[in-house]
C-alpha positions in Angstrom: 0.3 -0.1 -0.1 2.4 2.6 0.7 3.1 4.7 -2.1 0.2 2.9 -3.6 -1.6 5.6 -5.7 -5.7 5.3 -5.0 -7.4 6.9 -7.7 -9.6 10.1 -6.3 -12.8 9.4 -8.6 -14.3 6.5 -10.6 -13.4 8.4 -13.6 -9.9 6.9 -13.3 -11.0 3.8 -13.4 -11.0 1.8 -16.7 -14.0 0.0 -17.6 -13.7 -3.3 -16.7 -12.6 -1.9 -12.9 -15.3 0.0 -12.9 -17.5 -2.4 -13.8 -15.8 -5.2 -11.1 -16.0 -2.5 -8.9 -20.1 -2.2 -9.2 -20.3 -5.8 -9.0 -18.7 -5.4 -5.5 -20.8 -3.0 -4.5 -23.6 -4.7 -5.5 -22.5 -7.8 -3.2 -24.6 -8.3 0.6 -22.1 -7.9 3.5 -22.8 -8.2 6.5 -20.5 -5.6 8.3 -19.7 -2.5 6.3 -15.9 -3.0 6.8 -16.3 -6.3 5.0 -17.5 -4.3 2.1 -14.6 -2.0 2.5 -11.9 -4.5 3.2 -13.0 -6.1 -0.8 -13.4 -2.7 -2.7 -9.6 -2.4 -0.7 -8.3 -5.6 -1.7 -9.8 -5.6 -5.4 -8.1 -1.9 -5.8 -4.9 -2.3 -4.3 -4.7 -6.3 -5.0 -4.0 -7.0 -1.7 -4.8 -10.0 -0.1 -7.7 -9.9 2.7 -5.6 -11.0 4.8 -2.1 -9.1 3.6 -4.8 -6.0 4.6 -5.8 -6.9 7.6 -2.1 -7.1 8.6 -2.0 -3.3 8.0 -1.2 -1.3 11.1 -4.7 0.0 11.9 -3.8 3.5 10.8 -2.5 2.9 8.1 -5.4 0.3 6.7 -7.6 3.0 8.3 -6.6 5.8 6.1 -6.5 3.3 2.8 -10.4 2.1 3.9 -11.0 5.9 4.1 -9.7 6.8 -0.3 -10.8 3.4 -1.4 -15.0 4.0 0.0 -13.9 7.7 -1.0 -13.6 6.6 -4.9 -15.9 3.9 -4.4 -19.2 6.2 -3.6 -17.5 8.8 -5.9 -20.0 9.8 -8.8 -18.8 9.4 -12.7 -18.6 12.8 -15.1 -21.6 13.4 -17.5 -19.1 15.5 -19.6 -19.9 14.4 -23.6 -17.1 13.3 -25.5 -17.9 13.5 -29.0 -14.0 12.3 -29.8 -12.2 9.8 -27.9 -8.7 8.5 -27.8 -8.5 4.2 -26.8 -5.8 2.3 -27.2 -4.2 5.2 -29.7 -7.4 5.1 -31.6 -9.7 7.6 -32.6 -13.5 7.2 -31.7 -16.2 9.0 -32.8 -20.1 9.6 -31.3 -23.0 9.3 -33.4 -24.6 12.9 -33.2 -27.8 12.2 -32.0 -30.0 9.2 -32.2 -31.2 9.3 -35.2 -27.8 8.7 -37.1 -28.2 5.1 -35.8 -29.2 2.4 -38.1 -31.3 -0.3 -37.6 -28.4 -2.6 -36.2 -27.5 -0.4 -33.9 -30.8 0.2 -32.6 -31.7 -3.5 -31.8 -28.1 -4.0 -30.7 -28.2 -0.9 -28.1 -32.3 -2.6 -26.9 -31.1 -5.9 -26.4 -28.1 -4.6 -24.5 -30.0 -2.2 -22.6 -31.8 -4.6 -19.6 -28.6 -5.2 -18.5 -26.4 -1.7 -18.6 -24.5 -2.0 -15.9 -22.7 -4.9 -17.3 -22.7 -3.9 -20.9 -21.1 0.1 -20.7 -18.8 -1.7 -22.7 -20.5 -3.1 -25.8 -22.9 -0.3 -25.8 -20.3 2.0 -26.3 -19.2 -0.1 -29.0 -22.2 1.0 -30.9 -21.9 4.3 -29.7 -19.1 5.1 -30.5 -17.4 4.2 -34.5 -13.9 4.0 -35.0 -13.5 7.1 -37.4 -10.4 6.6 -39.4 -9.0 9.9 -40.8 -10.3 11.4 -44.0 -13.1 8.9 -44.1 -17.0 8.5 -42.9 -17.4 6.9 -39.7 -19.4 3.4 -40.5 -20.7 0.9 -37.7 -19.9 -2.8 -39.0 -21.0 -5.2 -36.3 -18.6 -7.4 -36.9 -16.1 -4.9 -35.3 -18.2 -4.7 -31.9 -16.3 -7.9 -30.2 -13.3 -6.0 -30.8 -14.2 -2.9 -29.3 -15.6 -3.4 -26.6 -12.6 -5.6 -24.9 -10.7 -2.5 -25.8 -13.4 0.2 -24.1 -13.0 -2.8 -21.4 -9.6 -2.7 -20.9 -8.4 0.6 -22.0 -11.0 3.6 -21.6 -11.4 5.4 -19.0 -15.2 6.1 -17.1 -14.5 10.0 -17.5 -14.0 9.3 -21.0 -17.2 7.8 -21.6 -20.1 7.4 -19.5 -21.3 11.3 -19.9 -21.7 9.8 -23.6 -23.6 6.6 -22.2 -25.8 8.4 -20.1 -27.1 11.3 -22.7 -27.5 8.9 -24.9 -30.0 6.4 -22.3 -31.7 9.2 -21.8 -32.4 9.9 -25.3 -33.4 6.6 -25.9 -35.9 6.5 -23.2 -37.6 9.4 -24.5 -37.7 7.3 -27.9 -39.3 4.9 -26.6 -42.2 7.1 -24.8 -42.6 8.8 -28.0 -42.6 5.4 -30.1 -45.4 4.0 -27.7 -47.5 7.0 -27.7 -47.2 7.3 -31.6 -48.6 3.5 -31.7 -51.4 4.5 -29.8 -52.3 6.8 -31.6 -52.4 4.9 -34.8 -54.2 2.3 -33.2 -57.2 4.5 -32.3 -56.6 6.1 -35.3 -57.2 2.5 -37.8 -60.0 1.6 -34.8 -62.5 4.7 -35.4 
């Protein structure tokens, strides 16, 4: 632990660490200290027995930092262009620029969105080669999702994911109202 840097915010975590952090937070623990120790073990890479062997003052300081990290909120800043693993990715301008494949894939992943963040982002952010238009390819989802999972930080992408989640929720409501209105017109 000595000399180890603990991130101050979840924005500094990669998506795979953030997803794992959320999984640990979702677990049920008898005591709050058990949750804190498990989080500290995950963040530092130290075993639980190594953590318990630390002097109480150092352990207390570590647990304060880890709990502050776990309780921090991701930034909601929207970043249209990001660089992940030295590759440029551009987010679609809005939901009207999605094709049917993208929309269907996102709707499928939305059910368990907290643990599919990287897959959803691989649909929203498209590889953007220089001097060419970014295009969606279903074959690239797995490769891009893997890169996002291991290299993209929460601070880079969370705001954009939040933005599109809200937009799709509104789109669903509008679609349902439109269907109801159409059905009523047909019946009359």
